[in-house]
N, CA and C atoms as a LAMMPS dump frame, in Angstrom:
ITEM: TIMESTEP
0
ITEM: NUMBER OF ATOMS
648
ITEM: BOX BOUNDS ff ff ff
-5.0000000000000000e+02 5.0000000000000000e+02
-5.0000000000000000e+02 5.0000000000000000e+02
-5.0000000000000000e+02 5.0000000000000000e+02
ITEM: ATOMS id mol type element x y z
1 1 1 N -355.424 376.32 210.748
2 1 2 C -355.709 377.267 211.8
3 1 3 C -354.363 378.049 211.748
4 2 1 N -354.664 379.571 211.844
5 2 2 C -353.598 380.639 211.713
6 2 3 C -353.357 381.336 212.837
7 3 1 N -352.115 381.296 213.27
8 3 2 C -351.658 381.91 214.353
9 3 3 C -350.869 383.251 214.269
10 4 1 N -351.242 384.315 215.055
11 4 2 C -350.616 385.598 214.971
12 4 3 C -349.186 385.668 215.59
13 5 1 N -348.137 385.457 214.842
14 5 2 C -346.729 385.62 215.75
15 5 3 C -346.548 386.952 216.076
16 6 1 N -347.138 388.089 215.32
17 6 2 C -346.98 389.359 215.917
18 6 3 C -347.678 389.38 217.353
19 7 1 N -348.566 388.806 217.682
20 7 2 C -349.182 389.104 218.972
21 7 3 C -348.203 388.348 219.904
22 8 1 N -347.62 387.317 219.649
23 8 2 C -346.756 386.607 220.487
24 8 3 C -345.627 387.411 220.56
25 9 1 N -344.993 387.912 219.72
26 9 2 C -343.757 388.702 219.78
27 9 3 C -344.23 389.936 220.574
28 10 1 N -345.449 390.352 220.6
29 10 2 C -345.865 391.551 221.591
30 10 3 C -345.664 391.108 222.98
31 11 1 N -346.438 389.988 223.362
32 11 2 C -346.352 389.173 224.693
33 11 3 C -344.973 389.162 225.097
34 12 1 N -344.158 388.597 224.315
35 12 2 C -342.702 388.361 224.93
36 12 3 C -342.001 389.768 225.218
37 13 1 N -342.131 390.77 224.386
38 13 2 C -341.481 392.147 224.49
39 13 3 C -341.929 392.667 225.814
40 14 1 N -343.366 392.523 226.347
41 14 2 C -343.886 393.105 227.304
42 14 3 C -343.727 392.086 228.697
43 15 1 N -343.23 391.043 228.477
44 15 2 C -342.974 389.975 229.466
45 15 3 C -344.382 389.321 229.764
46 16 1 N -345.162 389.253 228.87
47 16 2 C -346.442 388.521 228.72
48 16 3 C -347.453 389.374 229.428
49 17 1 N -347.103 390.267 230.42
50 17 2 C -348.048 390.8 231.449
51 17 3 C -348.784 389.827 232.158
52 18 1 N -347.96 388.781 232.555
53 18 2 C -348.617 387.629 233.3
54 18 3 C -348.223 387.734 234.623
55 19 1 N -349.17 387.253 235.496
56 19 2 C -348.863 387.03 236.907
57 19 3 C -349.17 388.499 237.86
58 20 1 N -349.899 389.497 236.824
59 20 2 C -349.966 390.726 237.476
60 20 3 C -350.888 390.513 238.811
61 21 1 N -351.944 389.839 238.793
62 21 2 C -352.671 389.65 240.183
63 21 3 C -352.064 388.848 241.077
64 22 1 N -351.54 387.785 240.662
65 22 2 C -350.437 386.971 241.719
66 22 3 C -349.391 387.574 242.347
67 23 1 N -348.811 388.617 241.468
68 23 2 C -347.912 389.432 242.23
69 23 3 C -348.16 390.636 242.915
70 24 1 N -349.695 390.756 242.96
71 24 2 C -350.355 391.665 243.831
72 24 3 C -350.573 393.04 243.187
73 25 1 N -350.7 392.962 241.75
74 25 2 C -351.108 394.144 241.232
75 25 3 C -352.637 393.9 240.659
76 26 1 N -353.567 394.53 241.184
77 26 2 C -355.054 394.259 240.835
78 26 3 C -355.166 394.585 239.66
79 27 1 N -355.914 393.849 238.603
80 27 2 C -356.364 393.992 237.221
81 27 3 C -357.54 395.062 237.617
82 28 1 N -357.415 396.106 236.49
83 28 2 C -358.726 397.024 236.269
84 28 3 C -359.957 396.684 236.449
85 29 1 N -360.738 397.487 236.65
86 29 2 C -362.289 396.927 236.496
87 29 3 C -362.715 396.688 235.224
88 30 1 N -363.198 395.893 234.81
89 30 2 C -363.596 395.363 233.441
90 30 3 C -364.904 396.5 232.997
91 31 1 N -364.679 396.838 231.829
92 31 2 C -365.803 397.75 231.347
93 31 3 C -365.993 397.012 229.934
94 32 1 N -366.136 395.842 229.665
95 32 2 C -366.191 395.218 228.603
96 32 3 C -367.647 395.152 227.85
97 33 1 N -367.636 395.268 226.736
98 33 2 C -368.823 395.231 225.957
99 33 3 C -368.766 394.311 224.885
100 34 1 N -369.75 394.045 224.13
101 34 2 C -369.774 392.949 222.933
102 34 3 C -368.639 393.628 221.921
103 35 1 N -367.995 392.636 221.595
104 35 2 C -366.639 393.183 220.545
105 35 3 C -367.404 393.949 219.177
106 36 1 N -366.416 394.921 218.862
107 36 2 C -366.966 395.544 217.76
108 36 3 C -366.219 394.99 216.614
109 37 1 N -365.317 394.223 216.677
110 37 2 C -364.33 393.51 215.766
111 37 3 C -365.321 392.592 215.127
112 38 1 N -365.175 392.46 213.875
113 38 2 C -365.812 391.142 213.112
114 38 3 C -365.106 389.811 212.667
115 39 1 N -363.899 390.377 212.595
116 39 2 C -362.975 388.936 212.084
117 39 3 C -362.2 388.36 213.272
118 40 1 N -361.959 387.054 213.443
119 40 2 C -361.058 386.606 214.305
120 40 3 C -359.904 387.343 214.545
121 41 1 N -359.281 387.676 213.596
122 41 2 C -358.031 388.387 213.504
123 41 3 C -358.341 389.599 214.334
124 42 1 N -359.211 390.291 214.031
125 42 2 C -359.401 391.688 214.688
126 42 3 C -359.576 391.596 216.226
127 43 1 N -360.672 390.446 216.552
128 43 2 C -361.003 390.313 217.924
129 43 3 C -359.701 389.687 218.766
130 44 1 N -358.946 388.858 218.112
131 44 2 C -357.666 388.456 218.555
132 44 3 C -356.745 389.594 219.13
133 45 1 N -356.63 390.616 218.242
134 45 2 C -355.94 391.915 218.581
135 45 3 C -356.548 392.583 219.428
136 46 1 N -357.656 392.759 219.6
137 46 2 C -358.499 393.188 220.808
138 46 3 C -358.166 392.816 221.995
139 47 1 N -358.278 391.238 221.986
140 47 2 C -357.781 390.704 223.37
141 47 3 C -356.424 391.074 223.967
142 48 1 N -355.63 390.87 222.959
143 48 2 C -354.102 391.194 223.467
144 48 3 C -354.006 392.703 223.866
145 49 1 N -354.763 393.562 223.17
146 49 2 C -354.716 394.87 223.8
147 49 3 C -355.643 395.33 225.237
148 50 1 N -356.538 394.378 225.338
149 50 2 C -357.184 394.276 226.805
150 50 3 C -356.271 393.824 228
151 51 1 N -355.429 392.75 227.341
152 51 2 C -354.794 391.808 228.209
153 51 3 C -353.55 392.836 228.569
154 52 1 N -352.733 393.307 227.759
155 52 2 C -351.52 394.113 227.761
156 52 3 C -351.436 395.57 228.026
157 53 1 N -352.509 396.214 227.227
158 53 2 C -352.359 397.731 227.409
159 53 3 C -353.387 398.048 228.455
160 54 1 N -354.423 397.453 228.675
161 54 2 C -355.511 397.849 229.559
162 54 3 C -355.358 397.028 230.899
163 55 1 N -354.931 395.966 230.96
164 55 2 C -354.6 395.11 232.37
165 55 3 C -356.069 394.94 232.498
166 56 1 N -356.939 394.322 231.687
167 56 2 C -358.428 393.915 232.021
168 56 3 C -358.635 392.375 231.748
169 57 1 N -358.105 391.571 232.423
170 57 2 C -358.289 390.077 232.061
171 57 3 C -359.836 389.785 232.384
172 58 1 N -360.711 390.503 233.112
173 58 2 C -362.21 390.116 233.124
174 58 3 C -362.841 390.455 231.751
175 59 1 N -362.112 391.795 230.934
176 59 2 C -362.986 391.975 229.733
177 59 3 C -362.342 391.045 228.748
178 60 1 N -361.113 390.511 228.791
179 60 2 C -360.615 389.485 228.014
180 60 3 C -361.6 388.158 228.053
181 61 1 N -361.845 387.861 229.162
182 61 2 C -362.501 386.474 229.42
183 61 3 C -364.067 387.019 228.939
184 62 1 N -364.632 387.926 229.08
185 62 2 C -365.759 388.263 228.49
186 62 3 C -365.891 388.476 227.296
187 63 1 N -365.043 389.064 226.338
188 63 2 C -365.153 388.949 225.068
189 63 3 C -364.665 387.957 224.387
190 64 1 N -363.688 386.966 224.996
191 64 2 C -363.675 385.7 224.378
192 64 3 C -364.814 384.851 224.273
193 65 1 N -365.545 384.92 225.511
194 65 2 C -366.669 383.932 225.467
195 65 3 C -367.86 384.476 224.56
196 66 1 N -367.7 385.596 224.546
197 66 2 C -368.93 386.14 223.457
198 66 3 C -368.796 385.916 222.226
199 67 1 N -367.36 385.612 221.836
200 67 2 C -367.121 385.483 220.391
201 67 3 C -366.217 384.013 220.217
202 68 1 N -366.754 383.042 221.179
203 68 2 C -366.18 381.871 221.395
204 68 3 C -366.309 380.977 220.067
205 69 1 N -367.32 381.059 219.285
206 69 2 C -367.659 380.327 218.261
207 69 3 C -366.512 380.654 217.034
208 70 1 N -366.261 381.789 217.028
209 70 2 C -365.171 382.414 216.035
210 70 3 C -363.779 382.115 216.584
211 71 1 N -363.574 382.023 217.976
212 71 2 C -362.263 381.71 218.095
213 71 3 C -361.867 380.401 218.673
214 72 1 N -362.541 379.459 218.686
215 72 2 C -362.367 378.237 219.363
216 72 3 C -361.106 377.3 218.666
217 73 1 N -360.829 377.912 217.367
218 73 2 C -359.942 377.366 216.767
219 73 3 C -358.595 378.227 216.431
220 74 1 N -358.553 379.248 217.297
221 74 2 C -357.52 380.15 217.346
222 74 3 C -356.544 380.073 218.65
223 75 1 N -355.441 379.262 218.34
224 75 2 C -354.725 379.006 219.44
225 75 3 C -354.23 380.451 220.329
226 76 1 N -353.7 381.523 219.681
227 76 2 C -353.499 382.651 220.307
228 76 3 C -354.5 383.276 221.16
229 77 1 N -355.677 383.341 220.804
230 77 2 C -356.677 383.864 221.502
231 77 3 C -357.159 383.204 222.601
232 78 1 N -356.895 381.608 222.464
233 78 2 C -357.101 380.731 223.562
234 78 3 C -356.296 380.935 224.548
235 79 1 N -354.95 381.323 224.135
236 79 2 C -353.724 381.317 225.179
237 79 3 C -354.091 382.805 226.006
238 80 1 N -354.657 383.871 225.32
239 80 2 C -354.816 384.981 226.01
240 80 3 C -355.915 384.714 227.121
241 81 1 N -356.882 383.84 226.651
242 81 2 C -358.045 383.722 227.477
243 81 3 C -357.475 383.048 228.912
244 82 1 N -356.76 381.798 228.57
245 82 2 C -356.364 380.996 229.732
246 82 3 C -355.566 381.912 230.477
247 83 1 N -354.543 382.605 230.041
248 83 2 C -353.78 383.558 230.743
249 83 3 C -354.658 384.459 231.695
250 84 1 N -355.781 385.144 231.173
251 84 2 C -356.634 385.908 231.821
252 84 3 C -357.175 385.266 232.866
253 85 1 N -357.697 384.012 232.861
254 85 2 C -358.336 383.292 234.005
255 85 3 C -357.217 383.291 235.033
256 86 1 N -356.335 382.675 234.712
257 86 2 C -355.222 383.005 235.866
258 86 3 C -354.99 384.125 236.617
259 87 1 N -354.801 385.188 235.666
260 87 2 C -354.866 386.409 236.217
261 87 3 C -355.853 386.619 237.485
262 88 1 N -357.327 386.439 237.027
263 88 2 C -358.106 386.708 237.886
264 88 3 C -358.275 385.926 239.227
265 89 1 N -357.405 384.795 239.264
266 89 2 C -357.084 384.345 240.513
267 89 3 C -356.365 385.071 241.611
268 90 1 N -355.445 385.775 240.863
269 90 2 C -354.856 386.753 241.767
270 90 3 C -355.434 388.116 242.36
271 91 1 N -356.573 388.293 241.489
272 91 2 C -357.484 389.498 241.973
273 91 3 C -358.572 389.285 242.863
274 92 1 N -358.937 387.681 243.075
275 92 2 C -359.996 387.416 243.802
276 92 3 C -359.447 387.574 245.341
277 93 1 N -360.652 388.082 246.153
278 93 2 C -360.225 388.08 247.632
279 93 3 C -360.5 386.79 248.293
280 94 1 N -361.678 386.055 247.947
281 94 2 C -362.16 384.814 248.616
282 94 3 C -361.225 383.73 248.155
283 95 1 N -360.688 382.651 249.054
284 95 2 C -359.895 381.61 248.473
285 95 3 C -360.862 380.782 247.574
286 96 1 N -362.037 380.651 247.888
287 96 2 C -362.901 379.87 247.01
288 96 3 C -362.775 380.401 245.56
289 97 1 N -362.781 381.802 245.47
290 97 2 C -362.768 382.165 244.239
291 97 3 C -361.628 382.269 243.518
292 98 1 N -360.669 382.227 244.3
293 98 2 C -359.185 381.903 243.564
294 98 3 C -358.96 380.817 243.137
295 99 1 N -359.224 379.737 243.831
296 99 2 C -359.392 378.297 243.387
297 99 3 C -360.395 378.113 242.237
298 100 1 N -361.25 378.862 242.126
299 100 2 C -362.264 378.395 241.019
300 100 3 C -361.505 379.052 239.749
301 101 1 N -361.118 380.422 239.659
302 101 2 C -360.268 380.87 238.619
303 101 3 C -358.978 380.136 238.287
304 102 1 N -358.209 379.693 239.276
305 102 2 C -357.118 378.738 239.094
306 102 3 C -357.561 377.355 238.346
307 103 1 N -358.473 376.716 238.822
308 103 2 C -359.056 375.654 237.889
309 103 3 C -359.514 375.762 236.805
310 104 1 N -360.175 377.066 236.292
311 104 2 C -360.522 377.326 234.867
312 104 3 C -359.373 377.601 234.271
313 105 1 N -358.379 378.228 234.762
314 105 2 C -357.022 378.528 233.686
315 105 3 C -356.385 377.436 233.696
316 106 1 N -356.258 376.557 234.715
317 106 2 C -355.544 375.188 234.615
318 106 3 C -356.124 374.274 233.451
319 107 1 N -357.485 374.336 233.563
320 107 2 C -358.305 373.62 232.514
321 107 3 C -358.242 374.061 231.246
322 108 1 N -358.183 375.485 230.839
323 108 2 C -357.886 375.709 229.673
324 108 3 C -356.428 375.45 229.021
325 109 1 N -355.277 375.678 229.877
326 109 2 C -354.181 375.468 229.334
327 109 3 C -353.898 373.772 228.97
328 110 1 N -354.584 373.141 230.016
329 110 2 C -354.835 371.529 229.633
330 110 3 C -355.409 371.314 228.163
331 111 1 N -356.393 371.925 227.878
332 111 2 C -357.083 371.589 226.66
333 111 3 C -356.221 372.087 225.539
334 112 1 N -355.447 373.366 225.672
335 112 2 C -354.576 373.814 224.727
336 112 3 C -353.407 372.687 224.404
337 113 1 N -352.873 372.264 225.228
338 113 2 C -351.922 371.354 225.147
339 113 3 C -352.303 370.012 224.384
340 114 1 N -353.798 369.605 224.75
341 114 2 C -354.17 368.418 224.001
342 114 3 C -354.543 368.887 222.775
343 115 1 N -355.133 370.117 222.399
344 115 2 C -355.371 370.51 220.989
345 115 3 C -354.255 370.561 220.032
346 116 1 N -353.126 371.204 220.843
347 116 2 C -352.087 371.684 220.109
348 116 3 C -350.718 371.07 220.668
349 117 1 N -350.491 369.809 220.494
350 117 2 C -349.435 369.115 221.211
351 117 3 C -348.102 369.342 220.759
352 118 1 N -348.124 369.927 219.586
353 118 2 C -346.772 370.127 219.034
354 118 3 C -346.597 371.768 218.696
355 119 1 N -347.077 372.604 219.452
356 119 2 C -347.187 373.771 219.381
357 119 3 C -346.238 374.597 220.393
358 120 1 N -345.12 374.77 220.213
359 120 2 C -344.119 375.505 221.403
360 120 3 C -344.64 376.363 222.202
361 121 1 N -345.502 377.442 221.686
362 121 2 C -345.831 378.46 222.555
363 121 3 C -346.908 377.905 223.706
364 122 1 N -347.565 377.104 223.527
365 122 2 C -348.569 376.545 224.308
366 122 3 C -347.842 376.352 225.722
367 123 1 N -346.812 375.631 225.526
368 123 2 C -346.121 375.33 226.553
369 123 3 C -345.019 376.355 227.378
370 124 1 N -344.592 377.152 226.183
371 124 2 C -343.973 378.563 226.914
372 124 3 C -344.743 379.381 227.542
373 125 1 N -345.693 379.546 227.219
374 125 2 C -346.915 380.55 227.853
375 125 3 C -347.405 379.863 229.192
376 126 1 N -347.635 378.351 229.125
377 126 2 C -348.083 377.89 230.275
378 126 3 C -346.886 377.969 231.373
379 127 1 N -345.883 377.645 231.124
380 127 2 C -344.779 377.768 231.961
381 127 3 C -344.403 378.995 232.615
382 128 1 N -344.688 380.124 231.883
383 128 2 C -344.249 381.678 232.335
384 128 3 C -345.525 381.944 233.365
385 129 1 N -346.842 381.376 232.735
386 129 2 C -347.824 381.714 233.494
387 129 3 C -347.919 381.053 235.019
388 130 1 N -347.867 379.738 234.962
389 130 2 C -347.696 378.961 236.061
390 130 3 C -346.618 379.298 237.016
391 131 1 N -345.413 379.749 236.672
392 131 2 C -344.418 380.148 237.456
393 131 3 C -344.65 381.062 238.363
394 132 1 N -345.641 381.899 238.076
395 132 2 C -345.983 383.039 239.305
396 132 3 C -346.963 382.519 240.173
397 133 1 N -347.462 381.453 240.172
398 133 2 C -348.292 380.788 240.969
399 133 3 C -347.445 380.6 242.509
400 134 1 N -348.504 380.657 243.622
401 134 2 C -348.031 380.549 244.862
402 134 3 C -347.443 378.82 245.234
403 135 1 N -346.742 378.943 246.122
404 135 2 C -346.445 377.247 246.395
405 135 3 C -347.427 376.573 246.824
406 136 1 N -348.415 377.076 247.289
407 136 2 C -349.861 376.104 247.504
408 136 3 C -350.194 375.739 246.712
409 137 1 N -349.991 375.943 245.396
410 137 2 C -350.85 375.419 244.507
411 137 3 C -349.894 374.291 243.766
412 138 1 N -348.633 374.141 244.1
413 138 2 C -347.822 373.054 243.686
414 138 3 C -347.527 372.714 242.474
415 139 1 N -347.41 373.65 241.73
416 139 2 C -347.496 373.384 240.294
417 139 3 C -345.94 373.816 239.545
418 140 1 N -345.003 373.764 240.455
419 140 2 C -343.654 373.805 239.929
420 140 3 C -343.172 372.839 239.145
421 141 1 N -343.735 371.518 239.469
422 141 2 C -343.333 370.363 238.675
423 141 3 C -343.866 370.547 237.303
424 142 1 N -344.897 371.17 236.987
425 142 2 C -345.457 371.26 235.751
426 142 3 C -344.723 372.397 235.128
427 143 1 N -344.082 373.235 235.805
428 143 2 C -343.591 374.387 234.932
429 143 3 C -342.195 373.861 234.501
430 144 1 N -341.572 372.778 235.399
431 144 2 C -340.201 372.361 235.246
432 144 3 C -340.648 371.453 233.757
433 145 1 N -341.653 370.609 233.808
434 145 2 C -341.866 369.733 232.749
435 145 3 C -342.012 370.555 231.318
436 146 1 N -342.735 372.06 231.47
437 146 2 C -342.984 372.423 230.267
438 146 3 C -341.516 373.079 229.665
439 147 1 N -340.913 373.669 230.467
440 147 2 C -339.526 374.129 230.205
441 147 3 C -338.665 373.241 229.463
442 148 1 N -338.679 371.829 229.901
443 148 2 C -337.997 370.875 229.593
444 148 3 C -338.459 370.468 228.238
445 149 1 N -339.778 370.572 227.948
446 149 2 C -340.389 370.148 226.854
447 149 3 C -340.124 370.998 225.69
448 150 1 N -339.837 372.567 225.958
449 150 2 C -339.7 373.423 225.079
450 150 3 C -338.196 373.253 224.693
451 151 1 N -337.456 373.273 225.527
452 151 2 C -335.92 372.925 225.236
453 151 3 C -335.604 371.734 224.234
454 152 1 N -336.522 370.639 224.817
455 152 2 C -336.29 369.514 223.914
456 152 3 C -336.902 369.789 222.644
457 153 1 N -337.973 370.169 222.404
458 153 2 C -338.445 370.511 221.191
459 153 3 C -337.439 371.473 220.085
460 154 1 N -336.992 372.648 220.826
461 154 2 C -335.995 373.236 220.283
462 154 3 C -334.728 372.502 219.563
463 155 1 N -334.433 371.733 220.527
464 155 2 C -333.147 371.096 219.978
465 155 3 C -333.519 369.719 219
466 156 1 N -334.582 369.205 219.207
467 156 2 C -335.056 368.044 218.126
468 156 3 C -336.194 368.002 217.4
469 157 1 N -336.924 369.042 217.444
470 157 2 C -338.228 368.873 216.696
471 157 3 C -338.128 370.158 215.629
472 158 1 N -337.116 371.083 215.679
473 158 2 C -336.976 372.385 214.885
474 158 3 C -337.957 373.421 215.229
475 159 1 N -338.41 373.292 216.702
476 159 2 C -339.329 374.337 217.174
477 159 3 C -338.426 375.761 217.159
478 160 1 N -338.999 376.637 216.957
479 160 2 C -338.499 378.135 216.752
480 160 3 C -338.956 379.078 217.845
481 161 1 N -338.072 379.643 218.316
482 161 2 C -338.676 380.928 219.323
483 161 3 C -337.936 382.452 219.149
484 162 1 N -338.41 383.463 219.085
485 162 2 C -337.568 384.538 219.124
486 162 3 C -337.058 384.882 220.424
487 163 1 N -335.977 385.823 220.295
488 163 2 C -335.193 386.223 221.45
489 163 3 C -336.038 386.456 222.637
490 164 1 N -337.067 387.251 222.365
491 164 2 C -337.88 387.957 223.5
492 164 3 C -338.695 386.607 224.182
493 165 1 N -339.147 385.615 223.305
494 165 2 C -339.895 384.72 223.952
495 165 3 C -338.961 383.63 224.65
496 166 1 N -337.585 383.434 224.436
497 166 2 C -336.613 382.559 224.87
498 166 3 C -336.511 383.084 226.203
499 167 1 N -336.528 384.649 226.535
500 167 2 C -336.262 385.001 227.71
501 167 3 C -337.18 384.617 228.832
502 168 1 N -338.375 384.129 228.236
503 168 2 C -339.598 383.829 229.35
504 168 3 C -338.914 382.236 229.939
505 169 1 N -338.242 381.667 229.155
506 169 2 C -337.716 380.427 229.874
507 169 3 C -336.693 380.683 230.994
508 170 1 N -335.904 381.412 230.842
509 170 2 C -334.971 381.872 232.023
510 170 3 C -335.893 382.695 233.066
511 171 1 N -336.998 383.391 232.801
512 171 2 C -337.881 384.16 233.656
513 171 3 C -338.608 383.186 234.581
514 172 1 N -339.069 382.072 233.729
515 172 2 C -339.77 381.022 234.442
516 172 3 C -338.98 380.343 235.772
517 173 1 N -337.728 380.116 235.278
518 173 2 C -336.674 379.624 236.416
519 173 3 C -336.662 380.445 237.547
520 174 1 N -336.308 381.872 237.347
521 174 2 C -336.202 382.706 238.074
522 174 3 C -337.308 383.02 239.048
523 175 1 N -338.511 383.172 238.442
524 175 2 C -339.788 382.96 239.13
525 175 3 C -340.026 381.615 240.447
526 176 1 N -339.508 380.713 239.757
527 176 2 C -339.644 379.603 240.677
528 176 3 C -338.801 379.653 241.87
529 177 1 N -337.195 380.24 241.457
530 177 2 C -336.403 380.238 242.591
531 177 3 C -336.803 381.006 243.566
532 178 1 N -337.642 382.351 243.367
533 178 2 C -338.066 383.266 244.063
534 178 3 C -339.267 382.69 244.923
535 179 1 N -340.21 382.273 244.35
536 179 2 C -341.34 381.872 244.812
537 179 3 C -341.105 380.555 245.729
538 180 1 N -340.46 379.751 245.317
539 180 2 C -340.041 378.263 246.277
540 180 3 C -338.907 378.435 246.979
541 181 1 N -337.981 379.692 246.804
542 181 2 C -336.933 379.88 247.634
543 181 3 C -335.873 378.789 247.592
544 182 1 N -335.565 378.325 246.29
545 182 2 C -334.783 377.255 245.829
546 182 3 C -333.653 377.772 245.058
547 183 1 N -332.334 377.569 245.473
548 183 2 C -331.151 377.934 244.655
549 183 3 C -331.08 377.151 243.477
550 184 1 N -331.756 376.021 243.603
551 184 2 C -331.669 374.884 242.346
552 184 3 C -332.128 375.562 241.025
553 185 1 N -333.19 376.087 241.371
554 185 2 C -333.866 376.83 240.213
555 185 3 C -333.288 377.97 239.635
556 186 1 N -332.523 378.725 240.667
557 186 2 C -331.672 379.721 240.024
558 186 3 C -330.528 379.16 239.204
559 187 1 N -330.153 378.017 239.598
560 187 2 C -329.017 377.523 238.741
561 187 3 C -329.371 377.095 237.477
562 188 1 N -330.562 376.441 237.396
563 188 2 C -331.248 376.198 236.183
564 188 3 C -331.415 377.376 235.203
565 189 1 N -331.656 378.661 236.048
566 189 2 C -332.07 379.848 235.267
567 189 3 C -330.61 380.351 234.782
568 190 1 N -329.252 379.997 235.225
569 190 2 C -328.073 380.377 234.823
570 190 3 C -327.835 379.669 233.699
571 191 1 N -328.108 378.319 233.63
572 191 2 C -327.86 377.435 232.55
573 191 3 C -328.584 377.763 231.346
574 192 1 N -329.956 378.101 231.757
575 192 2 C -330.764 378.256 230.528
576 192 3 C -330.25 379.907 229.882
577 193 1 N -329.831 380.824 230.631
578 193 2 C -329.359 382.055 230.191
579 193 3 C -328.3 381.828 229.127
580 194 1 N -327.207 381.101 229.405
581 194 2 C -326.218 380.78 228.733
582 194 3 C -326.374 380.209 227.438
583 195 1 N -327.286 379.208 227.779
584 195 2 C -327.787 378.162 226.512
585 195 3 C -328.59 378.957 225.374
586 196 1 N -329.337 380.316 225.994
587 196 2 C -330.234 380.864 225.108
588 196 3 C -329.382 382.171 224.498
589 197 1 N -328.178 382.296 225.024
590 197 2 C -327.334 383.408 224.445
591 197 3 C -327.801 384.759 225.111
592 198 1 N -328.219 384.624 226.479
593 198 2 C -328.807 386.147 227.11
594 198 3 C -327.708 386.57 228.221
595 199 1 N -326.586 386.166 228.204
596 199 2 C -325.471 386.417 229.324
597 199 3 C -325.442 388.108 229.373
598 200 1 N -325.702 388.515 228.174
599 200 2 C -325.489 390.126 228.047
600 200 3 C -326.657 390.714 228.291
601 201 1 N -327.571 390.042 228.658
602 201 2 C -329.04 390.81 228.848
603 201 3 C -329.205 391.171 230.152
604 202 1 N -328.727 392.533 230.648
605 202 2 C -328.716 392.979 231.742
606 202 3 C -330.076 393.137 232.732
607 203 1 N -331.034 393.213 231.832
608 203 2 C -332.433 392.981 232.648
609 203 3 C -332.685 391.656 233.283
610 204 1 N -332.316 390.529 232.498
611 204 2 C -332.561 389.178 233.057
612 204 3 C -331.456 389 234.107
613 205 1 N -330.317 389.386 233.866
614 205 2 C -329.05 389.527 234.901
615 205 3 C -329.684 390.09 236.253
616 206 1 N -330.327 391.324 236.107
617 206 2 C -330.672 391.989 237.527
618 206 3 C -331.807 391.197 238
619 207 1 N -332.742 390.569 237.366
620 207 2 C -333.64 389.775 237.955
621 207 3 C -333.158 388.417 238.588
622 208 1 N -331.94 388.021 238.133
623 208 2 C -331.488 386.68 238.617
624 208 3 C -330.811 387.19 239.889
625 209 1 N -330.375 388.168 239.959
626 209 2 C -329.393 388.658 241.002
627 209 3 C -330.471 389.032 242.185
628 210 1 N -331.642 389.636 241.986
629 210 2 C -332.525 390.144 242.986
630 210 3 C -333.3 388.779 243.495
631 211 1 N -333.461 387.859 242.571
632 211 2 C -334.046 386.456 243.004
633 211 3 C -333.079 385.897 244.205
634 212 1 N -331.807 385.86 243.781
635 212 2 C -331.049 385.458 244.679
636 212 3 C -330.707 386.077 245.85
637 213 1 N -330.74 387.352 246.039
638 213 2 C -330.867 387.819 247.051
639 213 3 C -331.855 387.811 248.093
640 214 1 N -333.217 387.506 247.533
641 214 2 C -334.737 387.142 248.101
642 214 3 C -334.448 386.127 248.812
643 215 1 N -333.865 384.866 248.317
644 215 2 C -333.799 383.684 248.831
645 215 3 C -332.876 383.553 249.95
646 216 1 N -331.871 384.589 250.166
647 216 2 C -330.861 384.349 251.169
648 216 3 C -331.303 384.331 252.545
């Protein structure tokens, strides 16, 4: 199984483009057609473009499902697919549709954690994705568990992440603090920031300050 770390680096730099629907930014209307790419690598690159550049989660879903036989062993492609499913929950207008998309996204991430139990990025991207979910879904404990698993793996299993990816751990804590209005989560964010050597990262410090102000 080959994983494109280049694509993951792009996701980290762009803040994963996660939670767009959940944060109130509607995805663009899908105009997906059958994938023109012929190899799994090309299709994977097409998926990340649709997710990040075009903000078309429905197109990601359509194209992944059309090429599922080629992509079922591609961890990165499956993460993009799971992320797109979660984004669609934010775009849905009816509660029943929101829950349907959420269940599908949660199910895909659960399959990923079963199929790739020692892949750090499965837990990282699940944490940042779920950290955007509203309190009604009650997934905060799952986010905390995934962050803890990543931190433990980095310390004891030799797992490696780039600086941009490490930022997502702190951002996950910050998202939880804002959504659940809990200072404890922001305190954890501060600890994570120091631990990961991000104290001089002005962008993340600004987000921390904004979250602290929002929950006062």
